[in-house]
Wavefront OBJ file of the C-alpha trace (Angstrom):
o trace
v -7.199 77.458 291.364
v -9.131 77.301 288.116
v -7.954 74.957 285.382
v -6.866 77.728 283.149
v -4.504 79.115 285.876
v -3.640 75.817 287.508
v -0.165 75.591 285.875
v 3.307 76.729 286.901
v 3.822 78.864 283.808
v 7.218 77.508 282.750
v 8.913 79.514 279.900
v 9.416 76.466 277.660
v 9.317 72.699 277.631
v 12.464 71.529 279.412
v 13.427 69.027 276.667
v 13.288 71.939 274.214
v 15.650 73.944 276.415
v 18.060 70.980 276.552
v 17.849 70.425 272.773
v 18.518 74.163 272.082
v 21.642 73.985 274.299
v 22.867 70.919 272.481
v 22.176 72.203 268.962
v 23.618 75.609 269.663
v 26.756 74.003 271.198
v 27.205 71.823 268.121
v 26.590 74.820 265.872
v 29.219 76.949 267.737
v 31.672 74.002 267.474
v 31.205 73.956 263.743
v 31.963 77.674 263.323
v 34.326 78.238 266.251
v 35.985 74.922 267.264
v 37.964 74.891 270.442
v 39.314 71.307 270.343
v 39.773 70.992 274.139
v 37.910 67.686 274.560
v 39.289 66.275 271.336
v 42.815 67.093 272.558
v 42.349 65.805 276.109
v 40.383 62.633 275.447
v 40.519 60.090 272.726
v 37.487 59.258 270.778
v 36.913 55.929 272.469
v 37.173 57.495 275.973
v 34.795 60.334 274.934
v 32.346 57.804 273.555
v 32.468 55.634 276.575
v 32.192 58.389 279.122
v 29.535 60.243 277.126
v 27.652 57.093 276.561
v 27.619 56.181 280.253
v 26.392 59.705 281.149
v 23.698 59.630 278.528
v 22.560 56.133 279.600
v 22.575 57.062 283.297
v 20.741 60.330 282.699
v 18.124 58.544 280.583
v 17.540 56.078 283.411
v 17.147 58.905 285.971
v 14.699 60.811 283.702
v 12.719 57.618 282.999
v 12.524 56.814 286.753
v 11.223 60.325 287.388
v 8.669 60.149 284.655
v 7.506 56.679 285.897
v 7.004 57.986 289.408
v 4.836 60.857 288.036
v 2.722 58.309 286.205
v 2.434 56.025 289.273
v 1.509 59.043 291.441
v -1.238 59.894 288.959
v -0.004 63.378 288.168
v 0.780 64.995 284.795
v 4.375 64.695 283.491
v 4.123 67.856 281.269
v 4.841 71.078 283.218
v 2.204 72.960 281.152
v -0.633 70.760 282.668
v -1.836 70.814 286.251
v -0.195 68.861 288.970
v -2.613 66.632 290.697
v -0.430 64.903 293.174
v 3.075 65.285 294.695
v 5.528 62.655 293.587
v 7.801 61.861 296.643
v 8.581 58.220 296.302
v 11.245 56.352 294.451
v 13.917 58.685 292.973
v 12.078 61.691 294.324
v 13.203 60.693 297.819
v 16.755 61.807 296.794
v 16.247 64.543 294.125
v 13.292 66.897 293.539
v 14.049 67.312 289.846
v 15.314 64.039 288.487
v 14.034 64.706 284.993
v 15.676 68.068 284.763
v 18.955 66.881 286.266
v 18.860 64.014 283.854
v 18.504 66.397 281.007
v 21.542 68.435 282.106
v 23.624 65.296 282.463
v 22.378 64.016 279.114
v 23.391 67.197 277.374
v 26.798 67.009 279.077
v 27.128 63.328 277.952
v 26.430 64.210 274.330
v 28.854 67.120 274.666
v 31.561 64.826 275.776
v 30.793 62.044 273.243
v 30.800 64.506 270.361
v 33.801 66.509 271.697
v 31.579 69.547 271.745
v 33.313 72.032 274.026
v 30.674 74.661 273.389
v 27.922 72.292 274.495
v 29.615 71.920 277.923
v 29.999 75.692 278.168
v 26.300 76.093 277.385
v 25.407 73.795 280.270
v 25.791 76.856 282.611
v 23.193 79.036 280.824
v 20.982 75.945 280.314
v 21.057 75.305 284.045
v 20.130 78.921 284.780
v 17.234 78.882 282.274
v 16.047 75.589 283.785
v 16.412 76.923 287.282
v 14.893 80.357 286.809
v 12.394 79.734 283.939
v 11.217 76.314 285.002
v 12.128 75.031 288.498
v 11.496 78.157 290.476
v 8.182 78.700 288.751
v 7.132 75.119 289.462
v 8.282 75.377 293.099
v 6.068 78.490 293.643
v 3.227 76.717 291.921
v 3.558 73.527 294.002
v 3.918 75.472 297.220
v 0.803 77.470 296.480
v -1.167 74.318 295.441
v 0.077 71.788 298.036
v 1.207 74.129 300.910
v 2.789 72.570 303.893
v 3.122 69.121 302.309
v 5.286 70.550 299.571
v 7.271 72.834 301.925
v 8.053 69.761 304.168
v 9.137 67.775 301.070
v 11.245 70.666 299.772
v 12.980 71.024 303.124
v 13.957 67.350 303.136
v 15.062 66.701 299.573
v 17.640 68.551 297.549
v 16.638 70.264 294.280
v 19.316 68.566 292.105
v 20.351 65.684 294.382
v 23.744 67.257 295.158
v 22.881 70.729 296.364
l 1 2 3 4 5 6 7 8 9 10 11 12 13 14 15 16 17 18 19 20 21 22 23 24 25 26 27 28 29 30 31 32 33 34 35 36 37 38 39 40 41 42 43 44 45 46 47 48 49 50 51 52 53 54 55 56 57 58 59 60 61 62 63 64 65 66 67 68 69 70 71 72 73 74 75 76 77 78 79 80 81 82 83 84 85 86 87 88 89 90 91 92 93 94 95 96 97 98 99 100 101 102 103 104 105 106 107 108 109 110 111 112 113 114 115 116 117 118 119 120 121 122 123 124 125 126 127 128 129 130 131 132 133 134 135 136 137 138 139 140 141 142 143 144 145 146 147 148 149 150 151 152 153 154 155 156 157 158 159 160 161
């Protein structure tokens, strides 16, 4: 593959997709509040649970990013992959940074009592899956062949399914 085509062709930077879901959720809450989370959970509980989710997801994302750096490959999905990262957190989940983004958005949604942010996790997950992950998987399979297919067969995409 030439350098100009040696990229997965993701539709947008994944952190931007997560930020869009969070901001759109907060905006929808401003105009069309549902008050489900605020009714079900007190502010201390929401802050505690949301904070735990945000902290845990940040740790997951940082661990994934660190393994990319240690493997000597690019973290940004719009740059070429030079190595497969299969150690550390990648032994258990193929996409820890993206899974971390989804949990982080959910954590913020809970902490801010943003019902719409939690609703938007579904389209966010679909955009990440179809616009980022599947494109990366096709790219990695074409670039690394049997090594990536073997890894993909042994490690779950999101860690849970």
